[in-house]
C-alpha positions as CSV (number, residue, x, y, z in Angstrom):
1,M,106.2,-61.5,-97.2
2,R,106.3,-61.0,-100.9
3,K,108.4,-57.9,-100.8
4,Y,110.8,-59.2,-98.3
5,I,111.9,-62.3,-101.0
6,E,112.1,-59.7,-103.6
7,S,114.3,-57.6,-101.2
8,L,116.5,-60.6,-100.9
9,F,116.6,-61.9,-104.6
10,P,117.2,-58.8,-107.1
11,E,117.9,-61.5,-109.7
12,L,114.3,-62.2,-109.6
13,N,113.9,-59.0,-112.2
14,E,115.9,-60.6,-114.7
15,I,113.5,-63.7,-115.0
16,K,111.5,-62.8,-118.4
17,E,108.8,-65.5,-117.7
18,T,106.3,-64.1,-115.4
19,S,105.2,-67.3,-114.1
20,I,109.0,-68.5,-113.6
21,R,109.7,-65.6,-111.5
22,E,106.0,-66.0,-109.7
23,G,107.5,-70.0,-109.3
24,V,110.5,-68.8,-107.6
25,V,108.9,-66.2,-104.9
26,K,106.2,-69.4,-104.3
27,V,109.0,-72.2,-103.7
28,W,110.7,-69.7,-101.1
29,F,107.1,-69.3,-99.2
30,L,106.6,-73.1,-99.0
31,A,110.0,-73.5,-97.6
32,M,109.6,-70.9,-95.3
33,G,106.5,-72.2,-93.9
34,R,107.2,-75.8,-94.0
35,G,110.3,-75.1,-92.1
36,G,109.0,-72.3,-90.1
37,W,111.5,-69.7,-90.5
38,K,109.9,-65.8,-90.0
39,R,113.5,-64.1,-91.9
40,I,116.2,-66.3,-93.9
41,D,118.8,-63.5,-94.1
42,D,121.1,-64.6,-90.8
43,I,120.7,-68.5,-92.0
44,P,124.5,-69.3,-93.2
45,F,124.7,-70.9,-96.2
46,T,126.4,-74.4,-95.2
47,I,126.8,-76.2,-91.8
48,L,129.7,-78.1,-92.8
49,I,132.6,-75.5,-92.5
50,P,132.7,-72.3,-90.5
51,T,131.5,-69.6,-92.5
52,K,130.2,-65.9,-92.5
53,I,128.7,-66.0,-95.7
54,S,125.0,-66.1,-95.5
55,L,122.7,-68.7,-97.8
56,I,121.2,-66.0,-99.3
57,E,124.8,-63.9,-100.2
58,H,126.1,-67.8,-101.6
59,I,122.9,-68.3,-103.6
60,R,123.0,-64.6,-105.4
61,K,126.9,-65.3,-106.1
62,V,126.1,-68.7,-107.6
63,T,123.4,-67.3,-109.6
64,Q,125.1,-64.2,-110.7
65,M,128.1,-66.3,-111.9
66,A,125.7,-68.5,-114.0
67,I,124.0,-65.6,-115.1
68,G,128.0,-64.3,-116.4
69,V,128.3,-67.6,-117.9
70,A,124.9,-67.1,-119.9
71,R,126.1,-63.8,-121.4
72,A,129.1,-65.4,-122.2
73,R,126.8,-68.3,-124.4
74,D,124.0,-68.4,-126.6
75,D,122.4,-72.1,-126.1
76,L,121.0,-71.7,-122.5
77,N,117.7,-70.5,-121.2
78,V,118.9,-68.1,-119.2
79,D,115.2,-67.7,-117.2
80,F,115.8,-71.5,-116.2
81,L,119.5,-70.9,-115.1
82,I,118.5,-68.0,-112.8
83,A,115.5,-69.9,-111.3
84,G,117.6,-72.6,-110.7
85,G,120.7,-70.8,-109.2
86,L,117.8,-68.9,-107.1
87,I,116.0,-71.7,-105.3
88,H,119.4,-74.5,-105.8
89,D,119.4,-74.1,-102.0
90,V,116.2,-73.6,-100.9
91,G,115.6,-76.8,-99.4
92,K,117.8,-76.0,-96.6
93,L,114.9,-74.4,-95.0
94,L,113.8,-77.9,-94.6
95,E,117.2,-79.7,-94.0
96,Y,118.1,-76.8,-91.1
97,E,116.9,-75.5,-87.8
98,K,118.1,-73.3,-85.0
99,K,118.8,-74.9,-81.7
100,K,119.8,-73.1,-78.9
101,G,121.2,-70.1,-81.3
102,K,122.9,-72.7,-83.3
103,M,122.2,-74.1,-87.1
104,V,121.9,-77.8,-87.2
105,K,120.5,-80.6,-89.2
106,S,116.7,-81.1,-88.7
107,K,115.4,-84.2,-87.7
108,F,113.9,-84.3,-91.2
109,G,117.3,-83.0,-92.9
110,K,118.8,-86.2,-91.3
111,F,116.9,-88.3,-93.7
112,V,116.2,-86.0,-96.6
113,R,118.6,-83.8,-98.3
114,H,118.1,-80.1,-99.5
115,P,118.4,-80.8,-103.2
116,I,115.4,-83.5,-102.8
117,S,113.3,-81.4,-100.6
118,G,113.9,-78.6,-103.1
119,Y,113.2,-80.3,-106.2
120,A,110.1,-81.8,-105.1
121,L,109.2,-77.7,-103.7
122,A,110.0,-76.6,-107.1
123,L,107.5,-79.1,-108.7
124,E,104.8,-78.2,-106.0
125,A,105.4,-74.6,-106.5
126,G,104.4,-75.1,-110.6
127,L,108.0,-74.4,-112.1
128,P,108.8,-76.3,-115.1
129,W,110.8,-79.6,-114.8
130,E,114.0,-78.3,-116.2
131,V,114.1,-75.6,-113.1
132,A,113.4,-78.6,-110.3
133,H,116.1,-81.1,-112.3
134,I,119.0,-77.9,-111.7
135,V,117.7,-77.8,-107.9
136,L,118.1,-82.1,-107.8
137,A,120.8,-82.1,-110.1
138,H,123.2,-79.3,-108.1
139,S,124.9,-81.5,-105.6
140,E,127.4,-84.4,-105.2
141,D,124.2,-86.2,-103.5
142,V,122.9,-87.3,-106.9
143,M,126.2,-87.8,-109.3
144,K,124.3,-90.6,-111.3
145,I,121.8,-88.3,-112.7
146,S,122.4,-86.7,-116.4
147,R,122.3,-82.8,-115.9
148,T,121.0,-80.4,-118.0
149,K,123.4,-77.9,-119.7
150,E,121.7,-75.3,-117.5
151,A,121.8,-77.8,-114.2
152,T,125.8,-78.3,-115.1
153,V,126.3,-74.3,-115.0
154,I,124.5,-74.2,-111.7
155,Y,126.3,-77.5,-110.1
156,H,129.8,-76.1,-111.3
157,C,129.2,-72.3,-109.9
158,D,127.8,-73.9,-106.7
159,F,131.1,-76.0,-106.1
160,I,133.2,-72.9,-107.2
161,E,131.6,-70.7,-104.4
162,F,132.1,-73.7,-101.9
163,E,135.7,-74.3,-102.8
164,I,136.2,-70.7,-102.6
165,E,135.1,-70.1,-99.1
166,K,136.7,-73.2,-97.6
167,E,139.8,-71.9,-98.4
168,R,138.9,-68.8,-96.3
169,I,139.2,-71.0,-93.1
């Protein structure tokens, strides 16, 4: 299973701090187990609009955009940024379920949105609060929250990707 997660997210190799890299892998293990997922490479990144973009593709695009921002600045914690990018939507494994071949909101997902469940999973996996904060703060669901610089980058990269994909339909 570990090799499967590593194969999905080659950006893991850019995280220098071993404990953060390990925490990212652990978060995905926890989410897959709790959501009952054997594989995650065919989950759509959203069920709000029709899309052919998978959750994994979306996560990688957001993370790569954030890495690009980090290259243009010298005041960001790159490990936090990459980790936050790689797990910002991990809670969707609890928010979604497949029923009769269609992706829908799970019972849990009707009551707990993915930024909240992802935040809890990140803390449970032992990731620093700064990484968990990125997950919590990446969505408009929590607009009244103050964001770290790294959380601001993921928030905007996530919406850039969503808005571009929305234009395709």
